[in-house]
Each structure stands twice: as structure tokens, then as C-alpha cells.
C-alpha positions in Angstrom: 92.8 114.1 106.2 89.4 114.9 107.0 89.5 118.2 104.8 91.5 116.2 102.3 88.9 113.8 102.2 86.1 116.5 102.0 84.5 115.1 105.1 83.5 116.2 108.3 86.7 115.7 111.0 83.6 113.8 113.2 82.9 111.9 110.1 86.5 111.3 108.7 87.3 110.0 112.2 84.4 107.5 112.3 85.5 106.0 108.9 88.9 105.4 109.3 88.3 103.8 112.9 85.8 101.8 111.3 88.3 100.8 108.3 91.7 100.5 110.8 90.3 100.1 114.1 91.8 103.2 115.5 91.5 106.4 115.6 93.8 108.5 112.9 96.5 110.0 115.2 96.9 106.7 116.7 97.4 105.3 113.4 100.2 108.0 112.4 101.9 107.2 115.9 102.0 103.0 114.7 103.3 104.5 111.6 106.0 106.8 112.8 107.1 104.3 115.5 107.5 101.1 112.4 109.3 104.0 111.2 111.9 104.6 113.3 111.8 100.7 114.5 113.2 100.2 111.2 116.2 102.8 111.3 117.2 101.6 114.5 117.6 98.2 113.2 119.0 99.4 109.7 121.0 102.5 110.2 123.6 104.2 112.4 121.6 107.7 112.6 121.6 109.3 116.4 118.4 109.5 117.9 117.5 112.5 117.6 118.1 112.0 113.5 115.7 109.4 114.0 113.0 111.4 116.4 113.1 114.6 113.9 113.3 111.9 110.4 109.7 110.2 111.7 108.3 113.3 113.0 108.4 113.2 116.8 110.3 116.4 117.2 112.4 116.2 119.6 114.7 113.0 121.1 112.6 113.4 124.3 109.3 113.4 122.9 110.7 110.2 120.8 112.2 108.3 124.0 108.6 108.9 125.9 106.4 107.8 123.1 108.9 104.9 122.3 109.1 103.4 125.1 105.6 103.4 125.7 104.7 101.6 122.7 107.8 99.6 122.6 108.2 98.8 125.9 112.1 99.8 126.0 114.2 102.6 125.0 115.3 103.5 121.4 118.6 102.4 122.6 117.9 99.3 124.2 115.9 98.2 121.0 118.9 99.1 118.6 121.1 97.4 120.6 119.0 94.4 120.7 117.3 94.5 117.2 120.6 95.8 115.2 122.4 92.8 116.3 119.7 90.3 115.1 119.7 92.4 111.5 124.0 92.1 111.2 123.0 88.1 112.2 120.8 88.1 109.5 122.5 90.0 106.6 125.6 87.8 107.6 123.0 84.5 106.8 122.2 85.3 103.1 
């Protein structure tokens, strides 16, 4: 990202933190988690497929990071939130 913006790495990170309130890689991880949450809520994709599609690489890595950031495993999140999504779609 720093190369793309034609700034030094240090300058880019400083500007990025000023604008977003977090370092670039933390922001990227948050975006990946948001994408994974959407897929867990709206698709029947496997955890392995979601891990690959959202840039986490392996399912084990995805599970570890997801649990640390969200507080539950991807499977537990899906059980809780997929039911909510089905209920919402039936009430429209």
C-alpha cells in the first residue's frame, strides 16, 4: 500500500493511522473479518472456503483469528446469526 501511495512505509502508516485510527494490517484484518461474518450469515459455504475467500489462508488460521476478534468460533457465529438472517428474510 505504501508503494502504491508513493510514500515511505513509515509515512504511509502514520497517515493511515491518523485517518482510520488503526494500523493498516489491523484494518485489513477487520475488513476480512467483516467479509467472513457476511458469508457466515448469508451462505452455506464451508469454513475452509470462507477462510480462502477472505484471505485467511487456512481454516485453522481463520478460526483462531475469528475467535480472538469476535469472541466465538465461526461455526458458533453462524448458528447464532444465520437463524437471525432467516428470520429477517421471512418477515419482509
